[in-house]
N, C-alpha and C positions, 0 to 999 in steps of 0.2 A: 476571920471571925464572922464576916457577913456570909461567906459561903457556908460555914458551919450552921448558921441560923437558918439559911435556906434549906439545907439538907434536913435539919430538924423539922422545919415547917412542912416540908414535903412528906416526911415520914409520918407526922401527926395527921396530915391531910389524908394520906393513903389509908392509915388505920381507921380514921373516921369514916371514910368512904366504904371500907369493907365492913365496918361495924354496923353502919346504917343499912347497908345493902342496897341492892338495886333489884328491879324486877324486869323480866324479859319475856316477850312474847315470841315464841317460835311458831311459825305458821308456814305451811306449804300447801298450795292448792294445785290440783291436777285437773285438767279438763280433757275429756275424751269427746271429740266431735262426732256427730252423726251416730250416737249410741243406740243400737238396736236392742230388742229384748234379750237377744243372745249375749250382746255386749254387757248389758246390765247384770246378767247372771254371772259373767266372768268377773265383773267389778265387785259384785257382792261377795263372791268367793275369795277374791284377792283381799278385800277389806277384812273379811272374817278371819283369814289366816294371819294377817298382820296384827289384828286386834287380839287374837288368841295368843300369839307369840308374845305380845306386849302385856298380857294379863288384864286386858280390858273386859268390861262387862257389856253384854248386849242390851241396849236400851232403845232398840228400833221401835218397839211398840209405843214407847213414851215420847217419841219425837213429834214435835209440833211443826216441823219443817215440811211444807208440801212436797210430794213426790219423793219421799225418802226411800232410798234403796237399802241403806244400812246405817246404823248409828251405834257407836261404842264409846264408853267412858271408863277411865281408870278409877277403880274404887278406892280413892284416897280422899281424906277430908279437905285438903288444901291443894290448889294448883293441879287439878286433874287434867290429864291428857284426854283429848277427844278426837275421835276419828269418825267421819261421816261421809256418806255418798248420797247424792240426790240428783234428780233430773231438773234441768233448767232448759226449757225448750227442747231441742233435739240433742243437747249435750249432757253428758254425765259429769258432775262436779264432785270431786273428792277433796275434803278438807281435813287436814291434820293440824291440830293446834294444841299448844301447851303454854300456859302462862306460869312462869315459875321464878323463884328467887335466883339471883345470880345474873351476872352481866356477860361474862366472857364465854362460857361453855353452854352448849345445847344440853338439854336433859338427855340422859343416856337412853331412856325408853323411847323418847321422841326420835332420836337419831337412828335407833335400830328400826323403828317402824318406817321412818322416812326412806332408809336404804332399801328395805324390803318392798315398799310400795313403788318406789322409783324403778327398781329392777323389774318387778313383775308387770307393772303397767306398761313400761317401755317394751318389754318382750311381747306383750299381748296386743298392743295398739300402735306401736311404731310411730309414724308421722302424724297419726290422728291424736296423739297425746301431746298436750302442751302444759307447761308450768308457767302461768302468767306471773309477771312481776307485780309488785304491790300496786301499781297504778292501773293495772288491767285485770285485776281479780274479779271474779263473778261474785256479786253481793249475795 
């Protein structure tokens, strides 16, 4: 009987957890060290192609971030995906972020953009490309 109550309690708890929902921040940062003007052009083209594939809108002109290379946002009312590239010192920093409901799965648009960016940036910049962990991200 006690085991049955525990199972019922866990089932109710799981349903409540799913009903209330959770929110998740998916965030990937890429850093290209010693980024020249030619590198910045490649980064801009790479970001643009990933953004176009993901259905993002160009908001570069509206960016308030200094030294913006490119900035794109998903045209949805809630939880838009954003993709931006900027210069910080001599490094180019590319930020891909999406705050969305759900706890277990990445947003599919985020995941597709992340795969494309990782592949293209790795191919173009090799060992000059790093993906800093959460403690070492560029603000």
